[in-house]
N, CA, C and O atoms as a MOPAC input file, in Angstrom:
PM7 MOZYME 1SCF
protein

 N     37.22700 1   229.54500 1    64.36900 1
 C     37.65700 1   228.22600 1    63.84600 1
 C     39.18000 1   228.32400 1    63.57100 1
 O     39.63600 1   229.25800 1    62.91100 1
 N     39.98000 1   227.31400 1    64.10500 1
 C     41.44300 1   227.37800 1    63.98500 1
 C     41.76800 1   226.44200 1    62.73800 1
 O     41.20000 1   225.35700 1    62.61700 1
 N     42.58400 1   226.84200 1    61.93600 1
 C     43.03100 1   225.91900 1    60.79700 1
 C     43.82300 1   224.65400 1    61.32100 1
 O     44.65000 1   224.66100 1    62.23200 1
 N     43.41300 1   223.56500 1    60.57200 1
 C     44.05100 1   222.30600 1    60.94400 1
 C     45.06700 1   221.90900 1    59.89200 1
 O     44.77500 1   222.08700 1    58.70900 1
 N     46.14700 1   221.42400 1    60.20200 1
 C     47.19700 1   220.91500 1    59.29200 1
 C     46.69900 1   219.61100 1    58.80700 1
 O     46.17900 1   218.78000 1    59.55100 1
 N     46.89500 1   219.43900 1    57.38700 1
 C     46.62300 1   218.22400 1    56.76700 1
 C     47.93800 1   217.31400 1    56.61800 1
 O     47.94800 1   216.26600 1    55.97100 1
 N     48.95800 1   217.80100 1    57.24200 1
 C     50.22700 1   217.07300 1    57.17900 1
 C     50.20100 1   216.10400 1    58.36900 1
 O     50.04300 1   216.49000 1    59.52700 1
 N     50.35900 1   214.88600 1    58.02900 1
 C     50.40800 1   213.84500 1    59.15200 1
 C     51.71000 1   213.96800 1    59.90700 1
 O     52.73000 1   214.38300 1    59.35700 1
 N     51.66100 1   213.58700 1    61.22000 1
 C     52.88700 1   213.54800 1    62.13700 1
 C     53.77800 1   212.50700 1    61.57200 1
 O     53.34500 1   211.39700 1    61.26300 1
 N     54.97100 1   212.84100 1    61.44000 1
 C     55.95900 1   211.92500 1    60.98100 1
 C     56.93100 1   211.53200 1    62.08600 1
 O     57.69300 1   212.40500 1    62.50300 1
 N     56.98100 1   210.29100 1    62.60700 1
 C     57.77700 1   209.94200 1    63.66000 1
 C     59.29300 1   210.12000 1    63.41500 1
 O     60.07300 1   210.24800 1    64.35800 1
 N     59.68400 1   210.12400 1    62.14200 1
 C     61.06600 1   210.20800 1    61.74200 1
 C     61.59200 1   211.69900 1    61.93900 1
 O     62.79000 1   211.94700 1    62.07500 1
 N     60.60800 1   212.65600 1    61.94100 1
 C     60.99800 1   213.99900 1    62.13400 1
 C     61.16800 1   214.26600 1    63.64900 1
 O     60.25900 1   213.95800 1    64.41900 1
 N     62.19500 1   214.77500 1    64.04600 1
 C     62.31600 1   215.03100 1    65.59000 1
 C     61.51000 1   216.18000 1    66.07600 1
 O     61.40200 1   217.18500 1    65.37400 1
 N     60.95100 1   216.09100 1    67.21200 1
 C     60.30700 1   217.25900 1    67.80800 1
 C     61.28700 1   218.32900 1    68.14000 1
 O     62.32400 1   218.09000 1    68.76000 1
 N     60.94300 1   219.52000 1    67.71600 1
 C     61.84800 1   220.64800 1    68.00900 1
 C     61.30000 1   221.57600 1    68.96900 1
 O     60.08300 1   221.76500 1    68.95700 1
 N     62.09000 1   222.22800 1    69.86500 1
 C     61.68300 1   223.16600 1    70.88800 1
 C     62.47200 1   224.34200 1    70.80300 1
 O     63.60100 1   224.25500 1    70.32200 1
 N     62.00200 1   225.50600 1    71.23200 1
 C     62.71700 1   226.69300 1    71.23800 1
 C     63.74700 1   226.67800 1    72.48800 1
 O     63.74800 1   225.82300 1    73.37400 1
 N     64.55600 1   227.70100 1    72.39900 1
 C     65.42000 1   227.84400 1    73.60600 1
 C     64.64700 1   228.02500 1    74.85600 1
 O     64.93800 1   227.39000 1    75.87000 1
 N     63.61600 1   228.92200 1    74.81100 1
 C     62.73500 1   229.03400 1    75.98400 1
 C     62.01800 1   227.77900 1    76.46900 1
 O     61.81300 1   227.59200 1    77.66800 1
 N     61.67200 1   226.99100 1    75.59800 1
 C     60.98700 1   225.75600 1    75.93800 1
 C     61.88400 1   224.70800 1    76.55300 1
 O     61.51200 1   223.96500 1    77.46100 1
 N     63.13700 1   224.68800 1    75.98400 1
 C     64.19000 1   223.80200 1    76.59300 1
 C     64.57800 1   224.32200 1    78.01400 1
 O     64.75500 1   223.54400 1    78.95200 1
 N     64.69500 1   225.61100 1    78.11900 1
 C     65.08600 1   226.17700 1    79.46900 1
 C     64.00900 1   225.87200 1    80.47500 1
 O     64.29600 1   225.64800 1    81.65100 1
 N     62.67800 1   225.86000 1    79.99300 1
 C     61.64700 1   225.49800 1    80.89400 1
 C     61.63800 1   224.15200 1    81.31100 1
 O     61.29300 1   223.80700 1    82.44200 1
 N     62.03700 1   223.32800 1    80.35800 1
 C     61.99700 1   221.78500 1    80.48500 1
 C     63.16500 1   221.41500 1    81.47500 1
 O     63.04500 1   220.45200 1    82.23300 1
 N     64.29900 1   222.20100 1    81.45400 1
 C     65.40700 1   221.81200 1    82.36800 1
 C     65.43000 1   222.63700 1    83.62900 1
 O     66.28700 1   222.48400 1    84.49900 1
 N     64.41100 1   223.55600 1    83.69400 1
 C     64.39500 1   224.45600 1    84.78800 1
 C     65.65500 1   225.25200 1    85.00800 1
 O     66.15700 1   225.43700 1    86.11700 1
 N     66.15500 1   225.73400 1    83.80400 1
 C     67.29400 1   226.63400 1    83.71100 1
 C     66.98500 1   227.91500 1    83.16500 1
 O     65.88100 1   227.97000 1    82.62300 1
 N     67.66000 1   228.95100 1    83.16300 1
 C     67.44300 1   230.16000 1    82.56400 1
 C     67.79400 1   230.10100 1    81.01000 1
 O     68.63300 1   229.31500 1    80.57000 1
 N     67.12700 1   230.94000 1    80.26500 1
 C     67.38500 1   231.00200 1    78.82200 1
 C     68.94700 1   231.35100 1    78.65000 1
 O     69.66800 1   230.82600 1    77.80200 1
 N     69.30400 1   232.19100 1    79.46100 1
 C     70.79400 1   232.65300 1    79.28200 1
 C     71.69300 1   231.44200 1    79.38800 1
 O     72.60200 1   231.27100 1    78.57500 1
 N     71.45300 1   230.60400 1    80.37400 1
 C     72.31400 1   229.36200 1    80.57200 1
 C     72.22000 1   228.48300 1    79.29700 1
 O     73.21000 1   227.99200 1    78.75400 1
 N     71.00300 1   228.33500 1    78.88600 1
 C     70.93700 1   227.42100 1    77.63500 1
 C     71.70400 1   228.03600 1    76.47100 1
 O     72.41800 1   227.34600 1    75.74300 1
 N     71.53900 1   229.37500 1    76.30600 1
 C     72.20700 1   230.02500 1    75.25300 1
 C     73.79600 1   229.90600 1    75.45400 1
 O     74.52700 1   229.84800 1    74.46600 1
 N     74.28600 1   229.87300 1    76.69200 1
 C     75.67200 1   229.78700 1    76.99500 1
 C     76.15800 1   228.28400 1    76.51600 1
 O     77.18800 1   228.09300 1    75.86900 1
 N     75.32900 1   227.34300 1    76.90200 1
 C     75.66900 1   225.90800 1    76.55000 1
 C     75.61300 1   225.69400 1    75.04600 1
 O     76.28800 1   224.82900 1    74.48900 1
 N     74.85900 1   226.44100 1    74.46900 1
 C     74.80700 1   226.44000 1    72.82400 1
 C     76.08400 1   227.01600 1    72.42100 1
 O     76.78600 1   226.37400 1    71.64000 1
 N     76.47900 1   228.17400 1    72.86800 1
 C     77.64700 1   228.86300 1    72.48300 1
 C     78.95000 1   228.12700 1    72.80600 1
 O     79.88000 1   228.24700 1    72.00800 1
 N     79.09900 1   227.39900 1    73.87000 1
 C     80.29000 1   226.64400 1    74.16700 1
 C     80.21200 1   225.23200 1    73.59300 1
 O     81.12600 1   224.45300 1    73.86100 1
 N     79.16000 1   224.82500 1    72.79900 1
 C     79.04000 1   223.61000 1    72.05900 1
 C     78.61100 1   222.41700 1    72.84100 1
 O     78.53500 1   221.32900 1    72.27100 1
 N     78.32300 1   222.54200 1    74.11600 1
 C     77.90400 1   221.47300 1    74.90000 1
 C     76.40700 1   221.05900 1    74.60000 1
 O     75.99300 1   219.97700 1    75.01700 1
 N     75.62100 1   221.88400 1    73.90300 1
 C     74.25600 1   221.57900 1    73.58100 1
 C     74.10900 1   221.83500 1    72.05700 1
 O     74.20600 1   222.95900 1    71.56600 1
 N     73.86400 1   220.69400 1    71.34300 1
 C     73.74700 1   220.88100 1    69.88400 1
 C     72.31400 1   221.45600 1    69.48800 1
 O     71.34500 1   221.25800 1    70.22100 1
 N     72.23200 1   222.08400 1    68.45000 1
 C     71.05300 1   222.79100 1    67.98900 1
 C     70.86300 1   222.67400 1    66.47400 1
 O     71.75700 1   222.33400 1    65.69900 1
 N     69.66200 1   222.97600 1    66.14200 1
 C     69.28000 1   223.07600 1    64.61700 1
 C     69.01400 1   224.46400 1    64.31700 1
 O     68.24100 1   225.11400 1    65.02100 1
 N     69.69100 1   225.03000 1    63.17400 1
 C     69.43200 1   226.45600 1    62.96300 1
 C     68.66500 1   226.55300 1    61.75500 1
 O     68.94700 1   225.79300 1    60.82900 1
 N     67.69600 1   227.41600 1    61.63300 1
 C     66.95900 1   227.88900 1    60.42400 1
 C     67.10600 1   229.39400 1    60.33100 1
 O     66.41300 1   230.15300 1    61.00900 1
 N     67.98200 1   229.78400 1    59.51400 1
 C     68.30200 1   231.26300 1    59.38700 1
 C     68.70000 1   231.65200 1    60.75900 1
 O     69.67600 1   231.11100 1    61.27900 1
 N     68.00100 1   232.56600 1    61.38900 1
 C     68.29800 1   233.10900 1    62.68600 1
 C     67.61500 1   232.27700 1    63.77200 1
 O     67.97200 1   232.43900 1    64.93900 1
 N     66.72300 1   231.45800 1    63.48700 1
 C     65.96500 1   230.69800 1    64.55000 1
 C     66.82500 1   229.51100 1    65.03900 1
 O     67.57100 1   228.90900 1    64.26700 1
 N     66.70400 1   229.20600 1    66.28300 1
 C     67.46700 1   228.12600 1    66.90500 1
 C     66.36700 1   227.17200 1    67.41000 1
 O     65.36600 1   227.59900 1    67.98600 1
 N     66.58200 1   225.89900 1    67.18100 1
 C     65.63000 1   224.87300 1    67.79700 1
 C     66.52700 1   223.72700 1    68.24400 1
 O     67.59000 1   223.42300 1    67.70300 1
 N     66.00200 1   223.16000 1    69.23900 1
 C     66.72600 1   221.99900 1    69.97400 1
 C     65.87300 1   220.76200 1    69.91600 1
 O     64.72900 1   220.78000 1    70.37000 1
 N     66.37900 1   219.72700 1    69.39100 1
 C     65.70500 1   218.52000 1    69.39800 1
 C     65.55000 1   217.76100 1    70.69600 1
 O     66.37600 1   217.99000 1    71.57900 1
 N     64.67400 1   216.96400 1    70.89300 1
 C     64.50900 1   216.22300 1    72.13700 1
 C     65.63500 1   215.31800 1    72.28400 1
 O     66.12200 1   215.11700 1    73.39700 1
 N     66.08400 1   214.75400 1    71.22900 1
 C     67.22400 1   213.81500 1    71.33700 1
 C     68.55000 1   214.64000 1    71.80300 1
 O     69.32000 1   214.15800 1    72.63400 1
 N     68.73200 1   215.73700 1    71.29400 1
 C     69.95400 1   216.54600 1    71.66700 1
 C     69.85600 1   217.03100 1    73.09700 1
 O     70.86800 1   217.16100 1    73.78500 1
 N     68.62100 1   217.30500 1    73.55500 1
 C     68.39000 1   217.64400 1    74.97000 1
 C     68.66900 1   216.50600 1    75.86200 1
 O     69.25000 1   216.64600 1    76.93800 1
 N     68.21700 1   215.28900 1    75.36900 1
 C     68.52100 1   214.09500 1    76.21400 1
 C     70.03700 1   213.84200 1    76.31200 1
 O     70.58000 1   213.51000 1    77.36600 1
 N     70.60800 1   213.99800 1    75.28400 1
 C     72.11500 1   213.78600 1    75.17400 1
 C     72.82000 1   214.74400 1    76.13200 1
 O     73.75200 1   214.35800 1    76.83700 1
 N     72.35500 1   216.02100 1    76.14800 1
 C     72.92900 1   216.95100 1    77.11800 1
 C     72.73400 1   216.62800 1    78.44600 1
 O     73.61900 1   216.80500 1    79.28300 1
 N     71.55900 1   216.13100 1    78.73100 1
 C     71.19500 1   215.75000 1    80.20400 1
 C     72.13800 1   214.54400 1    80.54700 1
 O     72.75600 1   214.53700 1    81.61200 1
 N     72.23800 1   213.57200 1    79.68100 1
 C     73.10200 1   212.32600 1    79.95900 1
 C     74.48900 1   212.62000 1    80.22600 1
 O     75.10100 1   212.05000 1    81.12900 1
 N     75.08600 1   213.61900 1    79.36000 1
 C     76.42700 1   214.06800 1    79.44300 1
 C     76.78100 1   214.73200 1    80.73600 1
 O     77.89600 1   214.63900 1    81.25000 1
 N     75.70800 1   215.45600 1    81.27500 1
 C     75.97800 1   216.29200 1    82.42200 1
 C     75.31200 1   215.71800 1    83.72300 1
 O     75.08600 1   216.46300 1    84.67700 1
 N     75.01200 1   214.42900 1    83.74500 1
 C     74.46500 1   213.78500 1    84.81400 1
 C     75.56900 1   212.95200 1    85.59400 1
 O     76.25500 1   212.13900 1    84.97400 1
 N     75.71300 1   213.12700 1    86.75600 1
 C     76.78100 1   212.24800 1    87.52100 1
 C     76.26800 1   210.93200 1    87.80800 1
 O     76.96900 1   210.11300 1    88.40200 1

């Protein structure tokens, strides 16, 4: 049996994805995503040493880099 969360989904809280998930979503390498984070072209949320990317920030990155 898997534990279920009793915390309801809050639409005001953005969906967070890992660097690997963002890379898979964009069909880019993890290394490329990390470079974009380092050069400031992709915003992230940091929790201690963990890096997460919101769907909104990923969409902004796509829109900024689309011709």
